[in-house]
N, C-alpha and C positions, 0 to 999 in steps of 0.2 A: 765521805762520798766513795771512795775507794772501796772502803767496806762492803757499800750497800751494793754496788758495781761487781765486785766478785761473788757476793750471796746471790745477785740475779744471775749471774754468767752460770753458777753450779746449778740453780734450779732451772736455767734450760737446759744444761747437759743434762740433767735428770730425766725431766721429762723426754726431750728429743731419744734419750736411750730405752728408757719405756716404750714410746713409741715406735721405734726401730723393733724392739721385741714383741710387740704386739702385732707387726706389721711380718715380721717373720714368721709368727705361729697362724696368722691369717692366712700369709702364703702356704703354707703347708695343707689347709682345709680348703681355701675357696676354690682352687683348680678343680678339685674334687668333688663339688657339690653335686653335679649331675649323677655323678654316683650314688650319693647319700639320698637322692630324689627317687633314684630309679629302684633303689632298696624301701625307700619309704611308700610308694605306690606297691610293688610288690608284697609287700606286708600288711598293706591296707586291704588288697583285694583277695589275698589266698591263704592266711593265715586261718584257723578255724573261727574266729571270730570277725574274720572279715568278709567283704562283701561278696563273696563267692566260698568261702571257706564251709566247713560241716555245719556251725553255728549261724550262718549268716543270718545276720536279723530282718534281711528284705528274703528270705527263703531261694536265695538264687545260688545253689550248691552246683558247684562244677565239677563231680566227681568222674574221674581219677585227678584231673590237672589240678585241683587247688592240693589235693593231697601231694601231689609231685612236687609244686613249685612251693608251695610254703611250708613242705615239711610234714613228714607221717605217714608218707608211702612207701613201700618196698617195692618200687619198680623194678629196680635191679633184679629181686628174686622172683619173681613171677612174671616180666617181660608186660608189654604192651596188650599181648591177645590174652594175657591172663587178667588184665586191668578191664580189657573190655569185656572178658566173662563176668566179672565182678560188677561192672556196672550194669549189665545186662540183668543181674541175680540180686543187684541190691544190698551187696555185701561188702563194706571197707574193712574186713577184718585184717586182712596182712598188711594194710597201709598203716605202719605203724612205728617203721625205723629209718625211712630216707629221710635224709637229712634236708633235701629240698634246697631252694636257692636263699631263701630269708638267712637260716643259718649261716650257710657257708659265704654268703656276702655279709654279713656283721662280724664273724670271724675271721675270717682270710681276705676277700677283696677289700673290703674298706681299709683296715690299719695296712696291708700291703702298697697302696695308692697312697696312702698318707707318708708312708714311709720312704716311698721311691721320689715322690713328689720333693721332700724335704731333703733326701739326698740330692737330689739334682740342684735343691737350690744352693748347697752347700760346696758340691764337686762336680758338678754336671752329671752325664749319664752315668759315668763310672763309678759317682758317688753314689748315685741313684740305684744300680745293682747292687752294691755291697751292703748297703742300708736294707735294701729288701730282703736279701738271706739274711741277714742279721737279726731284722725284726722278725723274721720266720721263727728263730728259736723261741724270741719272748712270746709268740704266741701259743706254741704248742705247748711250752711250760707254764701255762696260765690256765684257767676254765672261765675266762671271763672275756669278751673284747678288749683287745690290747691296745685302744686308740690313745691313752697317754702316754704309754709303753713305746708305742711307733713314732709320737712325737718327739721321743728324747732319744733311743735308740737310734733312730733314722739320722738324724744330722753328726749324731755321734758318732757312728759308723761313717759315714761320708768323710767327717774330719780326721777321724783315724788312717783312713784312704789316702788321703790328702797328704800326712804327714809322712806314711811310709813311701809313698812315691818321690817324696823330696829327698830320702834318703839314697837314691841309687840315679837322679836326676843327672844326665848327661855323663852317665858311666856305662852304660849298657850298649856292647858292642852291635856294630850295624847287622840287621839282620835277625837279632834276638829280641826285639820290642815286642813284639807281639805275644810271643813266649813268655816273655816276662813279666809282662802286664795282664795276661790272663790267669796265669797260674799264681802270682801272687795275690790277686785280687780273689781269686777263687778259694785259696787258702786262708786267708785273711776272713773272708764271710764265714769259712766254715767254723774258724776258733770265735768268731762272734757270736755266729748263732749257738755254739755249744755254750758260751758265756752265757749267752740272752737265756738258754732254757734253764741251765743251771742257777745261776746268780740274779743276772737282770729282772727276771722275769716274777719270781717269787718278791722281789723288793718293789717292783711295780703294782705287784697287788696288795702290798700292804699301803702303799702310797695311795690306791685308789681306795681301799678299804677307809682310810683315814679321812679322805676328803669326802666320802660317801658319807660317812658319820656325823662331819660337820654339818652336811645339808638336812641330814637327817633330824639332826639336832635343832637346827635352825627351824625345821618345819614342825617338830612336838611341841616347841615353846611358842608356837606361832608367829616367829621373828624374821621369817624369810623376808618379808616386805621391806626390812631395813636394809638388803642389799641394794634398794633402790638408792639410799643416801649416797653411796658408791658409783652405782653405776652411770645414773644420768648426768651427775657433772662429768664423770670420765669420758662420758660418750660426747660432749661439749669441747672437751679437750682434746679429743682423740685419742684416749687412752683405754678404750672399752674393749678393743681386739685383744687385748693381752689380757682380760678378765673372760670376755665370750669365749674366745677360740682355746685360751688357755686351760682353761677350769671348766666352764660351763657345758661347752660341746661333749666332752669325753664324758664327763659325769651323765648329763642327760642322756645319751645315748646307753649308757649301761643300765639307765632306768627303763629305757624303751624296751631294753631285753627282758627288763624283770616284771615291768607293768605295764607296755604296751606304748606308754605316752610318758613324756616328762612334762613339767611346768618351767624346767631351768631353759628350755629353747624359747620361752616368751619372756625373759625377765628383760634382755636387751632388744628384742627384734619387736617387740609391741609397738604399733605405729599409733596408739591412740595420744599418748604424751606429746609427741610432735604435732601432729595434725590438730589438738587441742590448743596449743601456743600458736601455731598459725593462723586459724581460726579468729582467736582474740586478737591478735595483729590485724584482721583482716575487718574484724568489726570496732576495735577499738586504737586501732595504731594511728600514725600520723606520717605523713608524707611518703618518702620512698618504700617504705616497710610495709605502710599499708596498703599501697599499690600493687605492691609484688608478692604480698602474703598468699592470695587466692591462687596463682598460678604454682607458687610453691609447694603449698597444702595439697595439690594433684599429684604434683612429682612425689611427694614424701609421702602420702598416703598410697596411691596406685604402683609408683614406680619402686618405691622402697628405697630411695634415698636420702636417707634421713640426715645426712651433712648438711643439706639445705636448708635445715631450721635453726642451725647452729649460730649463725650470726645474728638471729632475732634473739637468741636468748642472751648472747654475749652484750648486745646493743641496750639491754636493760637484765642484768646481773640477777637481779632478784625474782625474775622469772624462772632461774633453776630452781626456786624453791618448789615453784609450781608444778615444773617437771617430776619432781622427786614424789611428789604428792600423788599426782596422776601416776606414774610408775608403782608405786607402793599401794594404788588402789586396784590396778590392773593385778597386781601379784596377789594381792590380799582375795580379791573375787576368784582367781584360777584355784589357788590355796585352800580356800572354804568349799567351793562346787567342783572340786576336782579336773579343771581344766588343764589340756598339756598339747603338745604337740610329737608326732612321731618322729619327724626328720627337721633337721635345720631351716628355717624360714629364712632364705639368703637370696636376693635381699629381703629387708623385712617391710615387704609391700603387704596390705590387707590379703592380696590375690596367693601370694606363697603362703601368708598363716591359714588361710583358708584350706590351701590345697595340703597343707601338712595336718590340719585338724579332724578332717572330714572322715578320715580313717578310722578314726577312735569313736565313731558315733556321730549320729546329727545332734546328741545331747551334749557331746562335747564340743561340738561345732559353736554350738548356741552360748555355752559359757564362753567360749574364747572370745567370740563376740561382741558378749556382756562386758567381757573384762577391756576390750578395746574401747567401746562407749563410755563404760565409766571411766576409765582411765582419760579419755579426750574429755569428758565432762569436765572432770575434775579440774583438770590443767586450765581450759578454757575459762572456768569460773575465777581460780585463783589469779591466772593471769591477766584476766578483764580487770578485775578490782585493781591489780597493779598499773596497769597501763591508766586506767581513769583516773586513779589517784594522783599520777603525774601529767597527765594529758595538758594543761596548761604550761607545766614546765616543757615540756617535750617541745611543743608547738615553738615556744619562744626560741628555742638551741635548737630548731630543724636546721640543718646545713650538712655537714660530711659526716655525721656521728654514725649511719649506716654503714657508709663505706669502709671507716674506720673498724667497725665490728666485723665487715668482711674481711678487711686485711688481718685482722688479730684471728678471726678462725684459721685462713690459710697459714698464718706463723704457727698458729697451734699445731696445726697439719702436718706443718715442712713441707708443703708445698702447694702451688697453685691449685684452683677446683675448677674443672669444666662446667659444674653447675653453678657454684657461686658466682661465677665470673658473671653470667646471663644476671645476677641480681643487682649490679652495680648501675649507677647512674651513668648516662650517655656520657655525660662531662667527665666523669672520674675513669671512664675506660677509653677515653679518646687519645690520652697521652700516652697510653702505654705502647711501647714498640713503635714509634709512630714511623721509624724507617721504612722507605717503600722497598718492596721485593721486586729486585731486578737481576738479570742473570744474562750469560751469553749461552749457556749450556742448554743444550734440547732436552725440555722435561717431559718425558715419558711414563715413569714410574715413580709416583708420590706414597711415601708410608709416611702414615704417622706412629709415633711412640710414645709408649711410657713406660712405667715399670714393670708392668704385668703385661700389656698389649693386650689386653682383654676389654674392660667397659668403657672407660672414658676414650680409648685413642679409635676405637670401633666407634664410636657416635660422632666423634670428630671425622672421621672417613667418609661416613655417611654423608654427613652436611655438606664436604667440600664434594664428593661424588654428586650428590644430587645438583649443585653448581654449575658443574661441568654440564649436567646432563642438559641444565635448563640454557646454559650459553650455547649449546649444540656443539659443544667439543668433543671429538672422539679421539681414539687413540692413545687415550692414558690411563694408566692402571692406577687405581687409589687403593692403598690397603692398609693395615695394623699390624705393628708389631709390638713385641718386648724389645725394649735399646740394647739388652744384651743379643737379641737376634738380629739385627740389623746386618744388612750385606752392602758389600760397595757397588751393588747393580743400582740402588736407592739415586734417583737423580735427585730430587728434594725432600727433605725429612722434617715434618712439624711435630715441634716437640712444647711442651709446658717450659716457660722461660727458664725456671730452676732446675730442667734436665738438659737443657741444650748443650752444653760445656760437656757432660756426659754421653750423649749422642755423637759431638763431632768428636770425641776421642775414639769413638767406634767406626764411623764412617768420615773422616777427615777430610775425602774428595767431595762428599755431596754437598749440597746447597742444605742449608740450615735455617729453618724459619721458626721463630719464638713467639708463640701465643699466651695470653693471660689465661684464657680457658677455649676448651674445645667446640663449644657449642656456638657461637655468634661473633669468634673474631674477625675483624675487617679485614684482618691480614688474607683471608679466606679469598675476599674478591680480589684483592692485588694479585693472588695468584691467579686466579681464572684470566683475568685480565693480562698479566706475561704470558701466559701459555695462548691466551687468543693471539698476540701478537706474533707470538712465535708461528701459530699455525697459518696467519695471513699474510707473513712473510715469506712464508717455507715454498 
């Protein structure tokens, strides 16, 4: 018994460790997705084969704008007046050497954004600055976009800066703090940039070549679909970020530089397997899973929130085989027909996938759509067979199994989920956090806080903001922030239950409310009623 418990504890620690590593990797990429999208659209529109490029498939050539933005125009040499003259004469001969936005963004901007974000994660703004300096050395020391190098050098440089500052922490004489801090960071950044140029850059070139060789080997042997055997189960266990953002995204961006698109962006982001699973539960499921599956399918397919289908797979583990088969079908379709995306589809919504695919041409978009449809169909058929085969047994056992699967999904993720909470039965959600929300403190500033301060807390803030509006309550500000960015001015802080202690440590004087999910917690009505009473009594 003790041996089994010890083994299980070791497995859980390993899983949590990998999850944290994956979260750290995705934390470097996700805040910068908007920059990737901007670069993707500029590429789609202005490269020679883009919508407005010299070889536009639609004949929409915007000269000289396309040459300048997409690269290939020497505007610095001839000036805008010269460009207008060439436009009038129909001559674009000298537009051959201008680097344009496309090359500059993928070579410098995107890796430096990743490095800065990584540095800030490790050591705030100071770490971000040194990480950016160091990564610049890696970039100019190589001849390929250094996304992988930025994801390694950025955190490393910030960590070294943190250790350096510990050497003289509390030993600097008053009045010399700024001098020491600025010069130490600048000198360290210089040395790290030189190290990155001469040593780290060449190492990362070798690593990138090695990983790219593995992908090429899998493609040459038609083995790329086998990655679904790892990716699909990993998604259900929330281990996909370590694979997707740690390996696929950097390699995919390099492939985009070489070929204009990459299949690697679609291995994890394809919404087909998830929507196929949910549709099967819609038609062949039982009880709560059947009732909630249609709404979950809309959120997953259009909103790109893949985690919402994980409880369905966990409630019937055999359906993971269907997900693997569906994922492999999608990869096979794109591999055989040449489908791919030009930039990451994040979140994995069909809308984001469409935007990332259309730039490579309408035929490419149709191939990507075909891969989504086929992967959904295969997953739907296999899941349907599995559910039909066990339907009688499932009807007999229908009780709390789906709620248990939701709980297991949240345990795998390591925290509560605002999306999954909406799937629970009313009875299951009623008991959580039953204590009423009361306070004597006047509430004027409500803050929703989560790890990143982005998606989930923003949705929760929107829900409560609408409730205040419907109740006719004015003068209350509702915002969302990362827990690390909380300020003492917050009168009331709302967090998921697992994060409340952490938030309380940042703002101990604020009122703290714990919820199971940010989308439909009954705590919101209590908060609204409490604020209404305060306003009525004012």
